[in-house]
C-alpha positions as CSV (number, residue, x, y, z in Angstrom):
1,X,-37.1,19.5,16.8
2,X,-38.3,22.9,17.9
3,X,-36.7,25.8,16.2
4,X,-35.1,24.0,13.3
5,X,-35.0,26.0,10.1
6,X,-34.7,24.3,6.7
7,X,-33.9,26.2,3.5
8,X,-34.7,25.1,0.1
9,X,-34.0,26.9,-3.3
10,X,-36.5,26.4,-6.1
11,X,-35.8,27.0,-9.8
12,X,-38.3,26.9,-12.7
13,X,-39.5,23.4,-11.8
14,X,-41.1,23.8,-8.4
15,X,-43.8,21.2,-7.8
16,X,-42.0,18.0,-6.9
17,X,-39.1,19.9,-5.2
18,X,-41.6,21.8,-3.0
19,X,-43.5,18.6,-2.1
20,X,-40.3,16.9,-1.0
21,X,-39.1,20.0,0.9
22,X,-42.4,20.2,2.7
23,X,-42.3,16.5,3.7
24,X,-38.7,16.9,4.9
25,X,-39.5,19.9,7.1
26,X,-42.6,18.2,8.5
27,X,-40.5,15.2,9.5
28,X,-39.0,17.3,12.3
29,X,-41.6,20.1,12.5
30,X,-39.1,22.5,11.0
31,X,-39.7,26.0,9.7
32,X,-39.3,25.9,5.9
33,X,-37.8,28.9,4.2
34,X,-38.5,28.7,0.4
35,X,-36.6,30.8,-2.1
36,X,-37.8,31.0,-5.7
37,X,-34.7,31.9,-7.6
38,X,-34.4,33.2,-11.2
39,X,-31.3,34.0,-13.1
40,X,-31.2,37.4,-14.9
41,X,-29.9,37.4,-18.5
42,X,-26.5,38.9,-19.1
43,X,-26.5,42.5,-20.4
44,X,-26.1,42.9,-24.2
45,X,-22.8,43.8,-25.7
46,X,-22.4,45.2,-29.2
47,X,-22.1,48.3,-31.4
48,X,-23.7,51.4,-30.1
49,X,-26.9,51.3,-32.3
50,X,-27.4,47.6,-31.9
51,X,-26.7,47.7,-28.2
52,X,-29.4,50.3,-27.7
53,X,-32.0,48.1,-29.3
54,X,-30.8,45.1,-27.5
55,X,-30.9,47.0,-24.2
56,X,-34.5,47.7,-24.7
57,X,-35.3,44.1,-25.3
58,X,-33.1,43.0,-22.3
59,X,-34.8,45.5,-20.0
60,X,-38.3,44.2,-21.1
61,X,-37.1,40.6,-20.6
62,X,-35.9,41.3,-17.1
63,X,-39.1,43.1,-16.1
64,X,-41.2,40.2,-17.4
65,X,-39.0,37.6,-15.7
66,X,-39.1,39.5,-12.4
67,X,-42.9,39.8,-12.6
68,X,-43.2,36.1,-13.3
69,X,-40.9,35.3,-10.3
70,X,-43.0,37.4,-8.0
71,X,-46.1,35.6,-9.2
72,X,-44.3,32.2,-8.6
73,X,-43.5,33.2,-5.1
74,X,-47.1,34.1,-4.4
75,X,-48.1,30.7,-5.8
76,X,-45.7,29.0,-3.4
77,X,-47.1,30.9,-0.5
78,X,-50.5,29.5,-1.3
79,X,-49.2,26.0,-1.6
80,X,-47.5,26.3,1.9
81,X,-50.7,27.6,3.4
82,X,-52.7,24.8,1.8
83,X,-50.4,22.2,3.5
84,X,-50.4,24.1,6.9
85,X,-46.6,24.3,6.8
86,X,-44.7,26.7,9.0
87,X,-42.6,28.7,6.7
88,X,-42.0,31.7,4.5
89,X,-41.4,32.4,0.8
90,X,-39.2,35.0,-0.8
91,X,-37.8,35.4,-4.4
92,X,-34.3,36.2,-5.6
93,X,-33.7,37.4,-9.2
94,X,-29.9,37.3,-9.4
95,X,-27.1,37.8,-11.9
96,X,-25.2,34.5,-12.6
97,X,-22.0,35.8,-10.9
98,X,-23.8,36.4,-7.5
99,X,-25.7,33.1,-7.2
100,X,-23.1,31.8,-4.7
101,X,-23.3,35.1,-2.6
102,X,-27.2,34.9,-2.5
103,X,-27.2,31.2,-1.5
104,X,-24.4,31.7,1.0
105,X,-26.2,34.7,2.7
106,X,-29.5,32.8,3.0
107,X,-28.0,29.5,3.9
108,X,-26.1,30.9,6.9
109,X,-29.4,31.6,8.5
110,X,-30.6,28.0,8.3
111,X,-29.9,24.7,10.1
112,X,-29.7,22.8,6.8
113,X,-30.4,23.2,3.1
114,X,-32.5,20.7,1.2
115,X,-31.6,20.5,-2.5
116,X,-34.4,18.8,-4.5
117,X,-34.0,16.6,-7.5
118,X,-35.4,19.1,-10.0
119,X,-33.0,21.7,-8.9
120,X,-30.0,19.3,-9.1
121,X,-30.9,18.8,-12.8
122,X,-31.4,22.4,-13.6
123,X,-28.7,23.3,-16.2
124,X,-28.6,27.0,-15.1
125,X,-28.9,26.8,-11.3
126,X,-28.2,23.3,-10.3
127,X,-24.4,23.0,-9.9
128,X,-24.0,26.7,-8.8
129,X,-26.5,26.3,-6.0
130,X,-25.2,22.9,-4.8
131,X,-21.6,24.1,-4.8
132,X,-22.6,27.4,-2.9
133,X,-24.6,25.4,-0.4
134,X,-21.7,23.1,0.3
135,X,-18.9,25.7,0.3
136,X,-20.4,29.0,1.2
137,X,-22.9,28.4,4.0
138,X,-21.3,26.4,6.9
139,X,-24.5,24.3,7.2
140,X,-25.2,20.7,6.0
141,X,-26.8,19.9,2.7
142,X,-29.5,17.2,2.5
143,X,-30.3,15.4,-0.7
144,X,-32.3,12.3,-1.5
145,X,-33.5,10.2,-4.5
146,X,-36.4,11.7,-6.4
147,X,-39.7,10.6,-4.9
148,X,-38.1,9.8,-1.5
149,X,-38.2,12.9,0.7
150,X,-35.5,12.9,3.4
151,X,-36.8,11.8,6.8
152,X,-34.9,14.0,9.4
153,X,-36.6,11.8,12.0
154,X,-34.6,8.7,11.2
155,X,-33.1,6.7,14.1
156,X,-30.1,5.0,12.4
157,X,-27.4,6.6,10.4
158,X,-24.0,5.6,8.8
159,X,-21.2,8.1,9.2
160,X,-18.3,8.0,6.7
161,X,-15.4,8.5,9.0
162,X,-11.8,9.2,8.3
163,X,-10.9,11.4,11.3
164,X,-10.8,14.5,9.0
165,X,-12.2,17.9,9.8
166,X,-14.9,17.4,7.1
167,X,-16.1,14.1,8.5
168,X,-16.2,15.6,11.9
169,X,-18.3,18.6,10.7
170,X,-20.7,16.2,8.9
171,X,-21.1,14.1,12.1
172,X,-21.7,17.0,14.4
173,X,-24.1,18.5,11.9
174,X,-26.1,15.2,11.8
175,X,-26.4,14.8,15.5
176,X,-27.5,18.5,15.8
177,X,-30.1,18.2,13.0
178,X,-31.5,14.7,13.4
179,X,-33.4,14.7,16.8
180,X,-34.4,11.0,16.9
181,X,-31.0,9.4,16.0
182,X,-30.1,6.6,18.4
183,X,-27.9,4.2,16.5
184,X,-24.7,5.6,14.8
185,X,-22.4,3.4,12.6
186,X,-18.9,4.8,12.3
187,X,-18.0,3.3,8.9
188,X,-14.4,3.3,7.6
189,X,-13.2,1.8,4.4
190,X,-9.8,0.1,4.6
191,X,-8.8,2.2,7.7
192,X,-5.1,2.3,8.7
193,X,-3.8,2.7,12.2
194,X,-1.9,6.0,12.5
195,X,-0.7,8.1,15.5
196,X,-1.6,11.3,13.7
197,X,-5.0,10.4,12.2
198,X,-7.3,7.7,13.5
199,X,-5.0,6.4,16.3
200,X,-3.9,2.9,16.8
201,X,-7.5,1.7,16.8
202,X,-9.3,3.8,14.1
203,X,-12.8,4.9,15.1
204,X,-12.4,4.1,18.8
205,X,-12.1,7.7,20.0
206,X,-15.1,9.1,18.2
207,X,-17.1,6.0,19.2
208,X,-16.2,6.7,22.9
209,X,-17.3,10.3,22.5
210,X,-20.7,9.3,21.0
211,X,-21.2,6.6,23.6
212,X,-20.7,9.2,26.4
213,X,-23.6,11.1,24.8
214,X,-25.8,8.1,25.1
215,X,-25.8,6.9,21.5
216,X,-25.7,3.2,20.5
217,X,-22.5,3.2,18.5
218,X,-20.8,0.6,16.4
219,X,-17.4,0.9,14.6
220,X,-17.7,-0.7,11.2
221,X,-14.3,-1.3,9.4
222,X,-15.1,-2.2,5.8
223,X,-13.0,-3.9,3.2
224,X,-12.9,-1.9,0.0
225,X,-12.0,-4.8,-2.2
226,X,-11.1,-2.4,-5.0
227,X,-14.5,-0.6,-5.1
228,X,-14.9,3.1,-4.7
229,X,-15.4,4.1,-1.1
230,X,-18.7,5.7,-1.8
231,X,-20.0,2.4,-3.3
232,X,-18.9,0.4,-0.2
233,X,-20.5,2.9,2.1
234,X,-23.7,3.0,0.2
235,X,-24.0,-0.8,0.3
236,X,-23.2,-0.9,4.0
237,X,-25.9,1.7,4.7
238,X,-28.4,-0.5,2.9
239,X,-27.2,-3.6,4.8
240,X,-27.7,-2.0,8.2
241,X,-31.0,-0.3,7.1
242,X,-29.7,3.1,7.9
243,X,-32.0,6.1,7.3
244,X,-29.2,8.4,6.1
245,X,-25.5,8.3,5.0
246,X,-23.5,11.1,6.5
247,X,-20.4,12.3,4.6
248,X,-17.9,15.1,4.7
249,X,-17.1,17.1,1.6
250,X,-13.7,18.6,1.1
251,X,-13.6,22.4,1.3
252,X,-10.2,23.2,-0.3
253,X,-10.9,25.1,-3.5
254,X,-8.5,23.1,-5.7
255,X,-10.4,19.9,-4.7
256,X,-13.8,21.2,-5.9
257,X,-13.3,19.7,-9.4
258,X,-12.6,16.4,-7.8
259,X,-15.5,16.6,-5.5
260,X,-17.9,17.4,-8.3
261,X,-16.6,14.7,-10.6
262,X,-16.7,11.0,-10.6
263,X,-18.6,9.0,-8.1
264,X,-19.4,11.9,-5.7
265,X,-21.0,13.8,-8.6
266,X,-23.0,10.8,-9.5
267,X,-24.2,10.4,-5.9
268,X,-25.3,14.0,-5.7
269,X,-27.1,13.9,-9.1
270,X,-28.7,10.5,-8.4
271,X,-28.4,9.8,-4.7
272,X,-28.8,6.1,-3.9
273,X,-30.3,6.9,-0.5
274,X,-30.7,9.9,1.8
275,X,-27.4,11.9,2.1
276,X,-26.2,14.5,4.5
277,X,-23.1,16.3,3.4
278,X,-21.0,19.0,5.2
279,X,-17.7,20.6,4.7
């Protein structure tokens, strides 16, 4: 897709994440924006004399880390050039409290954010970057199992649909980002007819909308059988050989703990297949 911009954030472990980000960008000939991110140590607190000595060490540490981050960014530029990838590299040395602001500012200028497996496991940056990408940018987040770079050129997707704002955002993000999609499965786990939600025939309205756009659409009403919805959807995506599972993420702040716990957190940390999430 011409003009697509993909953003990726890299922590200390860069090799595998960069390779996967490059492969993801190349799958749709996207421009890849790479940000090498480091987290600055908190300033020292203590008695006046001790604080002065600590401040000197703290300043030296910051200067050394900033210099190392600049060198890392230069290394990344060389790797992009070696792979003939359209893209750019920048660095961001940030305080812990402004990680979300930095990711949000940069993410709003991209079409999607790829979060690599090494970053997801980073104890300092991982959860902060992932949460900011989902809740502070307004663009979709793409994750995939380690060693399996997302293919944004996939032709078949499964959309987890519950007629919510979040599932609609995820669907519209997917059809805007994935240029070769032709087959869309609207998947619902134990749907219930409702005048205010999915209508008397859940999934029919969104399927008609997509069909008018020329997509081959199927409405898949799945029995949960007591399993977690995410597990049912994952199995269904495998059964229909979908290239990606598209899901909405709740955006209300009091639900964040729920979103980043349980099955959803497991899926994000160890995705069973390619995922696209949006709020």
